[in-house]
NULUMSE-219760 format. One record per residue (C-alpha): x, y, z. Coordinates in steps of 0.2 Angstrom, whole numbers, plus 5000, padded with zeros to 4 digits. Each point is the difference from the previous one (the first is absolute). Example, Ala and Ser with C-alpha at 12.3 -4.5 7.8 and 13.67 -1.06 7.14 Angstrom:
2
506249785039/500650174997/
END
This chain:
437
539841935729/499249835004/498450005011/500149905016/498949845000/498550005012/499349845007/498349954993/499649835007/500649845008/499149864992/500049815006/500549894985/500249824996/501749994992/499649844990/498550084991/500150195001/500350104984/500650184997/499650104984/501350134995/499550134988/501550064990/500350184996/499850004981/499549884985/501649905000/500249995019/499649825007/498349995008/499149855007/499849895015/501349915010/500149875014/500850075016/501549894998/500350064982/501250144995/499150134989/500850054984/501250145001/501150104988/501749914996/500950164995/499950185003/499550054982/498549895001/499650075017/499850174992/499249944983/498849875006/499750025019/499650155011/501650114998/500950045016/499149875010/500949855008/499049875009/500849925015/500449815000/498649905007/498750134996/498550014989/499650174992/498650064989/500050174992/498350075005/499249835002/500449855011/498849865004/500149865013/499149845001/500449945017/499749824995/498949965016/498350034993/499950185005/499650144987/501350054988/500750185004/500550134988/500950165004/499850124985/500650184997/498850135006/500250114985/500849894987/500250124986/500950135011/501049905013/500549824999/500749945017/501149855001/499249865011/501049885009/499749835008/501249905011/499549835006/500649945017/499549865011/498149984996/499850184997/500150124985/500550185004/499450134987/500550184998/500050144987/501050164997/498450104995/498150005002/499049844996/498349935002/499649825004/498849884991/499549825004/499349874988/499949814998/501649984989/501450104993/499350024982/498350055007/500550135012/501250084987/498550004988/498850085013/501350135003/500250044982/498150014998/499850115014/501050144990/498450024990/500950014983/499049994984/500249834991/501450004987/499650004982/500349844991/501749984993/500349984981/501049854994/501850044995/501549954990/501650075007/501749994992/501149985016/500249825004/500549954982/501050154995/500550105015/500950164996/500549944983/498350014993/499850084983/498650094990/500049854988/499749885015/498550095005/499350004982/500449814998/499049965016/498650114995/499849904984/500149845010/498650055011/498949994984/500749844993/499849915017/498350085004/500550065017/498850125009/501350135005/499350175004/501650105003/501749984992/501250075013/501850064996/501149975014/501850075005/501150024985/499250134989/500750155009/501750074998/500350015019/499050005017/499350175001/500150044981/498349924997/499750094984/501649964991/500149844991/501349875001/500849954984/498949844999/498450104997/499550124987/498350085005/499049985016/498550074992/500249894985/499949845011/498550075009/499150034984/500449824993/499449935016/498450095000/499749974982/499949815004/498750045013/501149995015/500650135013/501750075002/500949995017/501750055005/501249985015/500950145010/500950025016/499550185004/501050045015/501649924995/501450104991/501549924992/501650115004/500549994982/498350074994/499850174992/498850045014/501349975013/501350104991/498950154996/499050015015/500949945016/498950115010/498549894996/500749865010/499749955018/501550035011/500649925016/500450095016/501850024995/499650094984/500449864989/498749914989/498749885009/500549824996/498649894992/501149854999/501049924986/499249934984/500350004981/501950025005/499750175008/499850085017/498250074998/499350175005/498350065004/498950134991/499450135012/498250034994/499850135013/501150114989/498850104989/501049984984/500349815003/498149985003/499750094984/501249894991/499249845007/498350074995/500650034982/500749824999/498349925004/498950134991/501149964984/499949815002/498150025002/499850114985/501049884990/498749865003/500649915016/498749975013/500749865010/501550065011/501149885010/500950115013/501549905008/501350025013/498850125009/500949975017/501250144995/498650135001/499849965019/501950015004/500550115014/501050164995/500050184998/498750064987/499750174993/498450035009/500649915016/498749905009/499649815001/500649874988/498449905000/499050164996/501250044986/499849824993/498150025000/500150174992/501149934986/498849864996/498550125000/501050114988/500249854988/498249965002/499550174996/501150004984/499349844993/498250035005/498749905009/499749874986/501849944998/500449845010/501450025013/501049865006/501350025015/501549895003/501450015012/498950115010/499850035018/498449925003/499050085014/500550184994/499349954983/498249965005/498750094990/501250054986/500149854988/498949894990/501249855002/501549965010/501449884999/499949905016/501649894999/501850014994/500349974982/499849824993/501349924989/500349864989/500849915015/499349965017/501350045013/500550195003/501850055000/500949985016/498449935008/499350185002/498149994998/499950184994/501049954984/499349934984/499449825000/498449905000/500249945018/500050175008/498750074988/498849865005/500450025019/499650185000/498750004987/499049875010/500350105016/499250164993/498649914991/498850095013/500450174991/499249954984/498450094996/500150105017/501550114997/500349984982/500149864987/501449895005/501449984987/500849835003/501350034986/500049934983/499649834993/501549924991/499449854991/501449964988/500949835001/501650075007/499250065016/500349895015/498449935008/498950104988/498549905004/500250045019/500350184996/498550024989/498949915013/500550145013/499750144988/498349934995/499549975018/500250185005/498650064989/501050164998/500850094985/500449884987/501550044989/501049894988/501950034998/500749884987/500550024982/498449934994/500749914985/501049905012/498549925009/499649824997/498349935000/499850005019/500750175001/498850074988/498549915008/500550065017/500350184995/498350014991/499149925015/500850125013/499750154989/498249955000/499849924983/499349844995/501049855005/500349894984/
END
């Protein structure tokens, strides 16, 4: 049942110059600063509301809302004010602001603390620094299969690009296989027909002096998977006894793995321990929002606690030296768990997102939210701005490359490398840290 909103402050504002920063729930949720007369980005359909925003939360019209963080620059020269979750890894209140005639009214549905600072990025950065986290480890450079091959990737595609890295003298540390190698979501150790051997690919990558990386979506289960058919008791339920709904993607209504069930937890541990033993030491974990969805779990308890316990289980299985990247993750509940974090929606070969929804793939939404979360870099984790695409077919590739480079975050290429022209090769080499030729 929703908590009531408690008034926090009435703040005089200059409507012409005031700005509000909304922090979105997860990696893909729009986040950034808005003028008071600008409508914030909101979901344009119910499915995206579940998959890309805070599920079950509807923001009233004319209201700004941050999930655990909301900052206001009054625009009149007075200090910027930030309202932040008091205990962000355990409880993430929604914080609302409604601007009236010269005054902004702020309220929250849970405990928050207030900070002040000279500008929005500074006060957010000060709040993050105040958490006292250890600085994140430097990120490796990466080649990722996703933005060229998507789910149609084959084992031969990986080998071709592995050879091309040597031919083009690209300083790639990690070769990361993305979605498409597995038979189904949930059946992570069963290969699709396009792949012959996970261990064989890892061996080939390592033989060339590079590291092997792999993609998973650990909390999602395809209803057509063997796991769903054989172990329905491992899935989170809704209050009516049906399966909790994680949204629709890949043509299926997705289900959620209940990592509080001992057998499901043991299965997940086996998956990651196996991948680690096969030679993979870079793990991109995706669609993590599902692990924090409300529902009826085997052990009961809180969804955020279950989410954190699930990530901790993965970390224990892969070991402290493996590199862990989160994506589609509820951000504040993820603090302290990851080496790197996607801080924006997916990019795309095109600029504009589908239906104008700024949670959807596109360079415009990735730039907006990536810039709005730049303050997280080096304080909460290494920011992942999403992959460089430098091939000629990509719209405004120069502008997208400039955004990725300016973040100073995780640098990953995602082209068929032999399709790059001279500009693409030079730019890819430079962003990955090689010598510009």
